[in-house]
TORDOVO-859668 format. One line per 5 residues: their letters; for each residue x, y, z of C-alpha. Coordinates in nm, 3 decimals. Layout:
// TORDOVO-859668
A) X:Y:Z; ...
//
This chain:
// TORDOVO-859668
XXXXX) -1.710:-1.630:2.992; -1.705:-1.383:2.702; -1.376:-1.227:2.598; -1.406:-0.849:2.576; -1.188:-0.555:2.484
XXXXX) -1.025:-0.391:2.785; -0.800:-0.136:2.614; -0.722:0.009:2.270; -0.414:0.222:2.211; -0.200:0.352:1.927
XXXXX) 0.179:0.302:1.930; 0.400:0.529:1.719; 0.751:0.428:1.616; 1.000:0.491:1.333; 1.263:0.213:1.336
XXXXX) 1.357:0.262:0.969; 1.312:0.640:0.965; 0.947:0.625:0.849; 0.670:0.699:1.097; 0.451:0.395:1.167
XXXXX) 0.133:0.354:1.371; 0.034:0.019:1.521; -0.280:-0.036:1.727; -0.279:-0.278:2.019; -0.612:-0.419:2.137
XXXXX) -0.597:-0.581:2.481; -0.859:-0.822:2.615; -1.004:-0.965:2.934; -0.830:-1.296:2.866; -0.488:-1.283:3.036
XXXXX) -0.205:-1.242:2.785; -0.438:-1.222:2.482; -0.404:-0.916:2.263; -0.384:-0.831:1.895; -0.199:-0.582:1.676
XXXXX) -0.304:-0.401:1.360; -0.159:-0.146:1.119; -0.298:0.210:1.122; -0.011:0.380:0.940; -0.102:0.705:0.767
XXXXX) 0.251:0.836:0.795; 0.167:1.184:0.666; -0.089:1.235:0.948; 0.018:1.018:1.240; -0.111:1.255:1.508
XXXXX) -0.474:1.260:1.397; -0.478:0.880:1.361; -0.338:0.836:1.712; -0.601:1.074:1.847; -0.881:0.893:1.662
XXXXX) -0.771:0.565:1.820; -0.697:0.682:2.174; -0.960:0.953:2.216; -1.253:0.815:2.015; -1.230:0.443:1.938
XXXXX) -1.101:0.336:2.281; -1.405:0.464:2.477; -1.636:0.332:2.206; -1.492:-0.021:2.213; -1.392:-0.106:2.569
XXXXX) -1.625:-0.379:2.698; -1.729:-0.509:2.356; -1.686:-0.874:2.257; -1.375:-0.943:2.048; -1.541:-1.194:1.815
XXXXX) -1.786:-0.941:1.672; -1.544:-0.820:1.404; -1.804:-0.730:1.141; -2.031:-0.548:1.383; -1.741:-0.357:1.538
XXXXX) -1.613:-0.249:1.196; -1.948:-0.097:1.102; -1.987:0.059:1.445; -1.652:0.236:1.413; -1.722:0.333:1.053
XXXXX) -2.050:0.513:1.117; -2.005:0.632:1.475; -1.843:0.959:1.367; -2.132:1.015:1.120; -1.895:1.157:0.855
XXXXX) -1.686:0.876:0.713; -1.438:0.754:0.452; -1.143:0.969:0.553; -0.790:0.823:0.553; -0.756:0.924:0.921
XXXXX) -1.071:0.741:1.029; -1.012:0.443:0.799; -0.659:0.391:0.931; -0.779:0.407:1.291; -1.048:0.148:1.211
XXXXX) -0.792:-0.066:1.030; -0.571:-0.082:1.337; -0.861:-0.215:1.543; -0.991:-0.444:1.268; -0.657:-0.615:1.198
XXXXX) -0.596:-0.652:1.573; -0.933:-0.826:1.613; -0.853:-1.069:1.330; -0.519:-1.131:1.504; -0.695:-1.197:1.836
XXXXX) -0.950:-1.434:1.686; -0.681:-1.624:1.499; -0.501:-1.672:1.829; -0.822:-1.784:2.000; -0.882:-2.041:1.724
XXXXX) -0.512:-2.138:1.720; -0.510:-2.069:1.345; -0.329:-1.826:1.115; -0.559:-1.553:0.986; -0.542:-1.693:0.633
XXXXX) -0.716:-2.005:0.763; -1.000:-1.791:0.900; -1.024:-1.632:0.554; -1.074:-1.969:0.384; -0.729:-2.122:0.372
XXXXX) -0.437:-2.099:0.133; -0.477:-2.067:-0.244; -0.095:-2.068:-0.277; 0.206:-2.137:-0.058; 0.397:-1.813:-0.114
XXXXX) 0.322:-1.461:-0.234; 0.505:-1.329:-0.541; 0.640:-0.978:-0.488; 0.770:-0.693:-0.694; 1.039:-0.452:-0.584
XXXXX) 1.162:-0.116:-0.710; 1.458:-0.030:-0.935; 1.539:0.340:-0.968; 1.828:0.521:-1.131; 1.966:0.847:-1.262
XXXXX) 1.969:0.710:-1.615; 1.845:0.402:-1.800; 2.170:0.211:-1.747; 2.156:0.258:-1.371; 1.794:0.141:-1.368
XXXXX) 1.897:-0.167:-1.570; 2.185:-0.238:-1.329; 1.941:-0.229:-1.037; 1.695:-0.454:-1.219; 1.973:-0.709:-1.269
XXXXX) 2.070:-0.691:-0.901; 1.713:-0.767:-0.798; 1.695:-1.049:-1.052; 2.008:-1.203:-0.897; 1.829:-1.194:-0.559
XXXXX) 1.543:-1.399:-0.702; 1.298:-1.112:-0.757; 1.093:-1.198:-1.065; 0.894:-0.873:-1.101; 1.051:-0.526:-1.096
XXXXX) 0.909:-0.175:-1.105; 1.130:0.063:-1.305; 1.146:0.435:-1.225; 1.381:0.690:-1.378; 1.471:0.937:-1.107
XXXXX) 1.169:0.868:-0.887; 0.820:1.007:-0.929; 0.802:1.275:-1.194; 1.121:1.149:-1.356; 1.456:1.315:-1.393
XXXXX) 1.574:1.573:-1.639; 1.635:1.940:-1.678; 1.540:2.167:-1.390; 1.224:2.355:-1.486; 1.268:2.724:-1.560
XXXXX) 1.053:2.891:-1.296; 0.891:3.235:-1.289; 1.055:3.490:-1.065; 0.945:3.462:-0.703; 0.818:3.104:-0.741
XXXXX) 0.714:2.924:-0.426; 0.924:2.655:-0.262; 0.839:2.302:-0.373; 0.942:1.974:-0.538; 0.942:2.085:-0.902
XXXXX) 0.914:1.845:-1.195; 0.841:1.870:-1.567; 0.561:1.634:-1.677; 0.654:1.667:-2.044; 1.014:1.562:-1.985
XXXXX) 0.893:1.275:-1.769; 0.645:1.147:-2.029; 0.908:1.153:-2.302; 1.183:0.978:-2.103; 0.982:0.683:-1.967
XXXXX) 0.929:0.506:-2.303; 1.297:0.560:-2.389; 1.396:0.399:-2.057; 1.186:0.090:-2.127; 1.314:0.070:-2.484
XXXXX) 1.669:0.061:-2.352; 1.599:-0.191:-2.076; 1.411:-0.429:-2.306; 1.689:-0.404:-2.568; 1.939:-0.528:-2.307
XXXXX) 1.722:-0.754:-2.097; 1.469:-0.899:-2.337; 1.125:-1.005:-2.219; 1.205:-1.276:-1.965; 1.126:-1.057:-1.663
XXXXX) 0.798:-0.871:-1.606; 0.844:-0.495:-1.563; 0.612:-0.238:-1.406; 0.595:0.141:-1.383; 0.424:0.390:-1.151
XXXXX) 0.306:0.718:-1.304; 0.200:0.839:-0.957; -0.067:1.062:-1.120; 0.206:1.298:-1.244; 0.063:1.382:-1.586
XXXXX) -0.255:1.519:-1.743; -0.520:1.263:-1.842; -0.465:1.304:-2.217; -0.091:1.256:-2.163; -0.169:0.937:-1.968
XXXXX) -0.351:0.807:-2.276; -0.052:0.888:-2.495; 0.197:0.738:-2.248; 0.001:0.413:-2.222; -0.004:0.381:-2.602
XXXXX) 0.370:0.446:-2.624; 0.445:0.173:-2.365; 0.254:-0.104:-2.544; 0.562:-0.249:-2.720; 0.744:-0.308:-2.390
XXXXX) 0.480:-0.545:-2.249; 0.444:-0.408:-1.897; 0.303:-0.629:-1.624; 0.104:-0.319:-1.535; 0.106:0.060:-1.550
XXXXX) 0.021:0.198:-1.208; -0.181:0.506:-1.108; -0.183:0.660:-1.453; -0.456:0.896:-1.331; -0.553:1.074:-1.012
XXXXX) -0.867:0.946:-0.833; -1.046:1.263:-0.948; -0.982:1.167:-1.314; -1.085:0.800:-1.318; -1.343:0.858:-1.593
XXXXX) -1.045:0.883:-1.828; -0.965:0.514:-1.780; -1.227:0.443:-2.047; -1.021:0.650:-2.292; -0.702:0.464:-2.205
XXXXX) -0.879:0.129:-2.251; -0.998:0.237:-2.597; -0.648:0.332:-2.705; -0.396:0.099:-2.539; -0.364:-0.270:-2.454
XXXXX) -0.162:-0.204:-2.139; -0.264:-0.370:-1.809; -0.372:-0.099:-1.565; -0.337:-0.089:-1.185; -0.511:0.172:-0.975
XXXXX) -0.612:0.256:-0.622; -0.323:0.359:-0.397; -0.509:0.673:-0.288; -0.859:0.523:-0.274; -1.051:0.555:0.052
XXXXX) -1.415:0.525:-0.066; -1.594:0.229:-0.233; -1.739:0.454:-0.503; -1.385:0.529:-0.620; -1.320:0.170:-0.720
XXXXX) -1.662:0.022:-0.793; -1.715:0.158:-1.145; -1.357:0.077:-1.249; -1.405:-0.285:-1.146; -1.754:-0.355:-1.279
XXXXX) -1.679:-0.182:-1.612; -1.353:-0.374:-1.665; -1.146:-0.055:-1.675; -0.858:-0.180:-1.458; -0.675:-0.510:-1.424
XXXXX) -0.528:-0.475:-1.073; -0.660:-0.309:-0.756; -0.383:-0.125:-0.569; -0.543:-0.011:-0.244; -0.350:0.058:0.074
XXXXX) -0.536:-0.179:0.305; -0.523:0.039:0.616; -0.650:0.338:0.413; -0.973:0.151:0.329; -1.025:0.022:0.684
XXXXX) -0.836:-0.307:0.723; -0.885:-0.675:0.647; -1.267:-0.673:0.670; -1.327:-0.436:0.374; -1.023:-0.564:0.182
XXXXX) -1.152:-0.922:0.166; -1.487:-0.792:0.036; -1.309:-0.579:-0.222; -1.109:-0.881:-0.335; -1.431:-1.079:-0.375
XXXXX) -1.586:-0.802:-0.585; -1.273:-0.794:-0.800; -1.280:-1.171:-0.846; -1.629:-1.151:-0.996; -1.503:-0.912:-1.264
XXXXX) -1.161:-1.060:-1.340; -0.956:-0.798:-1.154; -0.655:-0.915:-0.953; -0.511:-0.777:-0.629; -0.184:-0.585:-0.602
XXXXX) -0.207:-0.433:-0.256; 0.009:-0.130:-0.170; 0.324:-0.228:0.019; 0.579:0.056:0.056; 0.791:0.145:0.360
XXXXX) 0.502:0.336:0.515; 0.311:0.014:0.563; 0.423:-0.128:0.897; 0.545:-0.491:0.915; 0.209:-0.563:1.081
XXXXX) 0.041:-0.424:0.770; 0.268:-0.633:0.548; 0.167:-0.941:0.746; -0.200:-0.854:0.691; -0.129:-0.817:0.319
XXXXX) 0.034:-1.160:0.306; -0.253:-1.335:0.485; -0.500:-1.186:0.239; -0.272:-1.264:-0.056; -0.251:-1.627:0.048
XXXXX) -0.628:-1.665:0.083; -0.780:-1.479:-0.214; -0.811:-1.668:-0.542; -0.756:-1.359:-0.758; -0.422:-1.253:-0.609
XXXXX) -0.198:-1.086:-0.866; 0.122:-0.947:-0.713; 0.238:-0.786:-0.388; 0.446:-0.471:-0.364; 0.719:-0.520:-0.105
XXXXX) 0.966:-0.268:0.033; 1.171:-0.505:0.250; 1.238:-0.517:0.624; 1.562:-0.325:0.683; 1.715:-0.335:1.029
XXXXX) 1.595:-0.276:1.294; 1.238:-0.355:1.178; 1.265:-0.732:1.251; 1.382:-0.651:1.604; 1.089:-0.419:1.671
XXXXX) 0.838:-0.643:1.492; 0.924:-1.008:1.565; 0.755:-1.249:1.328; 0.793:-1.054:1.002; 0.697:-1.249:0.687
XXXXX) 0.999:-1.413:0.527; 1.118:-1.330:0.173; 1.279:-1.621:-0.010; 1.361:-1.628:-0.383; 1.099:-1.373:-0.478
XXXXX) 0.818:-1.503:-0.255; 0.689:-1.387:0.083; 0.589:-1.655:0.332; 0.375:-1.629:0.644; 0.523:-1.794:0.954
XXXXX) 0.203:-1.996:1.022; 0.173:-1.887:1.385; -0.179:-1.822:1.516; -0.327:-1.486:1.422; -0.118:-1.258:1.202
XXXXX) 0.197:-1.421:1.342; 0.362:-1.087:1.416; 0.405:-0.872:1.727; 0.549:-0.539:1.837; 0.824:-0.519:2.099
XXXXX) 0.721:-0.200:2.272; 1.053:-0.150:2.452; 1.238:-0.171:2.121; 0.978:0.048:1.950; 1.027:0.318:2.214
XXXXX) 1.394:0.348:2.115; 1.285:0.480:1.773; 1.049:0.775:1.832; 0.883:0.936:1.533; 1.005:1.280:1.641
XXXXX) 0.824:1.585:1.506; 0.557:1.408:1.305; 0.374:1.738:1.253; 0.651:1.896:1.046; 0.570:1.988:0.683
XXXXX) 0.625:1.713:0.426; 0.850:1.810:0.136; 0.787:1.556:-0.140; 0.412:1.620:-0.152; 0.475:1.991:-0.217
XXXXX) 0.511:1.904:-0.585; 0.487:2.177:-0.850; 0.482:2.207:-1.227; 0.745:2.425:-1.399; 0.538:2.743:-1.367
XXXXX) 0.499:2.692:-0.992; 0.144:2.553:-0.992; 0.079:2.294:-0.718; 0.056:1.947:-0.873; -0.076:1.619:-0.738
X) 0.210:1.402:-0.612
//
């Protein structure tokens, strides 16, 4: 008898104070279900609606082993496509189907993807600070915990420094000064390298906070500090400028956190303009497109560095790890940790030991959601305005975050 989908539903929860969306796909086989990450934390409501109101009626009754066909069905059924809302909804279903089929085969998902290329997944974590010394102190703390790769940020995205002098009547927002930021970042790395040397790889995230020409200048100024990579130096709308950075600076480049469309990454990969692909897997539609993207990258010498902040659910982190284990061109994995009570709500979280993440080798993704525990941590008013993305330059102009 064929195993078919009997229900698809989105579950919202915020155990660590960040809104998460997990999709549960139930089947006609008693006790068999799968879970997938659909977390677009800035727009949880539309994702939940896309899953419950549109994908559920489309998918009930379909065979669970037709992962590729179902992905394309979901992708084109709305006619307009490639939005982060739709892609996250598809991702939740897609990852859940991989989870289900791993359980049916009694294999971890990485085995379905071709088997392990490595035993553990190297991660990087974040060190922030109000000044260079505090950043260095936090780097050393992570190093003591066995973390071998560290991203260094001075005061978060947009840096830290003098408060911009605003025009009278300026709008509310998260103000930052891109000039101050661009000047302080090289000084931070100069200080850290002078104290730490070069025995630990360091990274930095620009978070598209500066003009393209300033990104060229910043990349050149960071060459002496031998970064593992410089992340999101440009906004997706400005990717043509990567050719200028390549001409001017021998700094490894990572890009893609905001990508949702294949045409955003294709030219960067095939023209050797980036070294690492940084997509948020649920934002591009789940495991199915991510494994194809990794294969494209492998053909052009680009490595993976999938997005892994706190607004990726533990289910999403598990999907990252299974892909990381199976793709030959894995580079590094961003990891935000699993603070309590995440392990209680999501039993089976990947295990971090001495700088490496390990899958638990259970069938499927090896992770679950305890719905009773999840219900104790509601997301609250997930429609309220978001503050940090209301970023502005000193004169009050809205800036990309």
